[in-house]
PATI-742853 format. One record per residue (C-alpha): chain; x, z, y. Coordinates in steps of 0.5 Angstrom, whole numbers. Layout:
// PATI-742853
chain|x|z|y
A|X|Z|Y
...
//
This chain:
// PATI-742853
chain|x|z|y
A|-108|52|-46
A|-101|51|-43
A|-99|52|-36
A|-94|49|-31
A|-88|53|-29
A|-89|55|-21
A|-84|50|-18
A|-82|50|-10
A|-86|45|-7
A|-80|41|-4
A|-84|35|-1
A|-90|39|2
A|-85|44|5
A|-81|38|8
A|-87|34|11
A|-89|41|14
A|-82|42|17
A|-83|34|19
A|-89|36|22
A|-86|42|26
A|-81|38|29
A|-86|33|31
A|-90|38|34
A|-83|40|38
A|-83|34|41
A|-90|34|43
A|-89|41|46
A|-83|38|50
A|-87|32|53
A|-93|37|55
A|-88|42|59
A|-83|36|62
A|-88|30|63
A|-94|33|65
A|-92|38|70
A|-88|32|74
A|-95|27|73
A|-99|33|76
A|-95|36|81
A|-94|44|82
A|-101|46|84
A|-105|42|80
A|-100|43|74
A|-102|51|75
A|-109|50|74
A|-108|45|68
A|-103|51|65
A|-109|56|66
A|-114|52|62
A|-109|50|57
A|-107|57|56
A|-115|59|56
A|-117|54|51
A|-112|54|46
A|-112|62|46
A|-119|62|44
A|-118|57|39
A|-112|61|36
A|-115|68|37
A|-122|66|33
A|-117|63|27
A|-113|70|26
A|-112|71|19
A|-115|64|17
A|-109|61|13
A|-108|66|8
A|-115|67|7
A|-117|60|5
A|-110|59|1
A|-112|66|-3
A|-119|64|-4
A|-119|57|-6
A|-112|56|-10
A|-114|59|-16
A|-120|55|-17
A|-121|48|-19
A|-127|42|-19
A|-134|44|-18
A|-132|51|-17
A|-127|50|-11
A|-132|45|-8
A|-138|50|-8
A|-134|56|-6
A|-130|52|0
A|-136|50|3
A|-139|57|3
A|-133|60|5
A|-133|55|11
A|-140|57|13
A|-139|64|13
A|-132|64|17
A|-135|59|22
A|-141|63|23
A|-137|69|25
A|-132|65|29
A|-138|62|33
A|-141|69|35
A|-134|71|37
A|-134|64|41
A|-140|66|44
A|-138|73|46
A|-132|70|49
A|-135|64|53
A|-140|70|56
A|-134|74|58
A|-131|67|61
A|-138|65|65
A|-138|72|68
A|-131|72|70
A|-133|66|74
A|-139|69|77
A|-135|75|79
A|-130|71|83
A|-133|64|85
A|-129|58|88
A|-123|59|84
A|-125|54|78
A|-131|49|78
A|-137|49|74
A|-135|43|71
A|-128|46|69
A|-131|52|66
A|-135|47|61
A|-129|43|60
A|-125|49|58
A|-131|52|54
A|-132|45|50
A|-124|45|49
A|-124|52|46
A|-130|50|41
A|-127|44|39
A|-120|47|38
A|-124|53|34
A|-127|48|29
A|-120|44|28
A|-117|50|27
A|-122|52|21
A|-122|45|18
A|-114|45|18
A|-114|52|15
A|-119|49|10
A|-115|43|9
A|-109|48|7
A|-113|52|2
A|-115|45|-1
A|-107|43|-1
A|-108|38|3
A|-102|40|7
A|-101|33|11
A|-108|35|16
A|-105|42|16
A|-98|40|19
A|-101|35|23
A|-106|39|27
A|-102|41|33
A|-97|35|34
A|-104|30|34
A|-107|35|39
A|-101|36|43
A|-100|28|43
A|-107|26|45
A|-107|32|51
A|-100|29|54
A|-103|22|53
A|-110|24|56
A|-107|28|62
A|-102|22|64
A|-108|17|64
A|-114|21|66
A|-110|25|72
A|-109|19|77
A|-117|17|76
A|-120|24|76
A|-115|29|79
A|-115|36|76
A|-121|35|72
A|-119|29|69
A|-113|33|66
A|-117|38|64
A|-121|33|60
A|-115|31|56
A|-116|38|53
A|-123|36|50
A|-120|30|48
A|-114|33|44
A|-118|38|41
A|-123|33|39
A|-118|29|35
A|-115|35|32
A|-123|36|29
A|-123|29|27
A|-117|30|23
A|-120|36|20
A|-126|33|18
A|-123|26|15
A|-118|31|11
A|-124|36|8
A|-130|32|8
A|-129|28|2
A|-128|35|-2
A|-134|38|0
A|-139|32|-1
A|-145|35|-5
A|-142|42|-5
A|-147|48|-5
A|-148|52|1
A|-150|58|-3
A|-144|59|-8
A|-142|66|-9
A|-135|68|-6
A|-130|71|-11
A|-130|79|-11
A|-126|82|-5
A|-126|76|-1
A|-130|79|5
A|-125|85|5
A|-119|81|5
A|-122|77|11
A|-123|83|15
A|-116|86|13
A|-112|80|15
A|-116|79|21
A|-114|86|23
A|-107|85|21
A|-107|79|25
A|-110|82|31
A|-104|88|31
A|-99|82|30
A|-101|79|37
A|-99|86|40
A|-92|85|37
A|-91|78|39
A|-94|78|45
A|-93|84|48
A|-86|83|52
A|-89|80|58
A|-95|85|59
A|-90|91|58
A|-86|89|64
A|-92|88|68
A|-95|95|66
A|-88|98|67
A|-88|95|74
A|-81|92|72
A|-83|86|77
A|-85|79|77
A|-78|76|75
A|-77|81|69
A|-84|79|67
A|-82|72|67
A|-76|73|64
A|-79|77|58
A|-85|71|57
A|-79|66|57
A|-75|70|52
A|-82|72|48
A|-84|65|48
A|-78|62|45
A|-78|67|39
A|-85|65|38
A|-84|58|38
A|-79|59|32
A|-83|64|29
A|-89|60|28
A|-86|54|26
A|-83|58|20
A|-90|61|18
A|-93|55|18
A|-88|51|14
A|-88|57|9
A|-95|57|8
A|-95|50|5
A|-92|54|-1
A|-98|59|-2
A|-103|56|-5
A|-99|53|-11
A|-96|60|-12
A|-103|63|-12
A|-105|59|-17
A|-99|60|-21
A|-99|68|-20
A|-105|69|-26
A|-100|66|-31
A|-93|67|-28
A|-93|73|-23
A|-85|73|-23
A|-85|65|-22
A|-90|65|-16
A|-86|70|-13
A|-80|67|-14
A|-83|60|-11
A|-84|64|-4
A|-77|67|-4
A|-74|61|-5
A|-78|58|1
A|-76|63|5
A|-69|63|4
A|-69|55|5
A|-72|57|12
A|-67|62|13
A|-62|58|12
A|-64|53|18
A|-67|58|22
A|-62|64|23
A|-56|59|25
A|-60|56|30
A|-62|63|33
A|-55|65|33
A|-52|58|36
A|-58|59|41
A|-56|66|43
A|-49|64|44
A|-51|58|49
A|-57|62|52
A|-54|62|59
A|-53|54|59
A|-59|52|55
A|-63|56|60
A|-60|53|66
A|-61|46|63
A|-68|47|61
A|-71|51|67
A|-66|51|72
A|-60|56|75
A|-65|61|77
A|-67|63|70
A|-60|64|67
A|-62|72|68
A|-67|71|62
A|-61|70|57
A|-60|77|55
A|-67|78|54
A|-67|71|50
A|-61|74|46
A|-65|80|43
A|-72|76|42
A|-68|71|38
A|-66|76|33
A|-73|78|32
A|-74|70|31
A|-68|70|26
A|-73|75|22
A|-78|71|22
A|-77|68|14
A|-77|75|12
A|-83|77|16
A|-87|71|13
A|-85|73|6
A|-87|80|6
A|-94|77|9
A|-94|72|4
A|-93|77|-2
A|-98|81|0
A|-103|75|1
A|-101|73|-6
A|-102|79|-10
A|-109|80|-6
A|-106|86|-2
A|-108|85|5
A|-107|92|7
A|-100|92|6
A|-100|87|12
A|-105|91|16
A|-100|97|15
A|-94|93|17
A|-97|90|23
A|-100|97|25
A|-93|101|24
A|-90|95|28
A|-95|95|34
A|-93|103|34
A|-86|101|35
A|-87|96|40
A|-91|101|44
A|-85|107|43
A|-79|102|45
A|-83|99|51
A|-84|106|54
A|-77|108|53
A|-73|101|55
A|-77|97|59
A|-77|101|66
A|-69|102|66
A|-68|95|62
A|-73|90|64
A|-74|84|60
A|-68|86|56
A|-72|92|54
A|-79|88|53
A|-75|84|48
A|-72|90|45
A|-79|92|44
A|-81|86|40
A|-75|86|36
A|-77|93|34
A|-84|91|32
A|-82|85|28
A|-77|89|24
A|-81|95|23
A|-87|91|21
A|-83|87|16
A|-80|94|13
A|-86|97|13
A|-90|91|9
A|-85|91|4
A|-85|99|3
A|-92|98|2
A|-92|93|-3
A|-87|97|-7
A|-91|103|-7
A|-86|107|-2
A|-91|108|3
//
């Protein structure tokens, strides 16, 4: 039997990059058009609802993309179809339990502090979170099945529908209508996932055995992903906990948010190369690794110059985008952009770990990175505020990247 040499999926990478560019446009509309339409007070309520719904959907999907790509890519035909359905059902049940626990916590909080949100708004946010979690699950399945268009378009579609829905529903139903747009957006993303994956699962068995090590891989991926959230999202909480003040906390949040937008654009773009590399790894290990390295290098060639230019122009960019009051975030933004510039290397380490079925390397890297965040935050945030918090983020990313590669090479 002959095997095709591992090749860089240039078309899929280009489509994924185009999807991220489209997502950036929809995000710009979300932060520019919607606040103008809703006004400051109602936009605050809408932003909280959006953060809760998307945060829950994201949290339930941690570790999923690599899990589906790693498990399904080596299979084909009936075996892939059956395992895909069995994996979706198994992961879906686990996420449903997590969603139930989160919903119970949210309902309890609403009962403890009544009057701040209505029962309808709680139901709408819960529905958006549930549909969003389902959409995330199916988009990850689409990635594993190498239907990368659905993977790449999931967030652009959802964001675009949310913007259109909020602009249309708010004049008629106020804040409730705007929040209802979150449900419509999540439903659109779910419909996209169903359309992309349902034909591939038709006739599949639900009781197929999962490949050996799948559940262990899933648990370690989820644990590593959870620790990674500390690295990526710890800057603003670190400022708040250190008593750095509301301004410093806001500046840290802006800097970390900009760095994360770049980081996740890189990660989600590079993930489209993982299924093909996993499939090739059985007969061409060096070629499979080379595919991932070339994909990371292509991303670095784009991302590093962007980060450099943005760092140089940080003050005028902040002033133009957010107003003169936000020029003070420039120092923190420059440091956070250095963390974003490491995104291709960080993503490569995690993809190599997934490629070779070594999620423990990613978990170890994330644990060391999270520890670095805590140590640097304790030392730097009190005297340096937002810049210190961004430095903690940079230290965490650098430590996680270095540790992951060290474990992969057997040095730790």
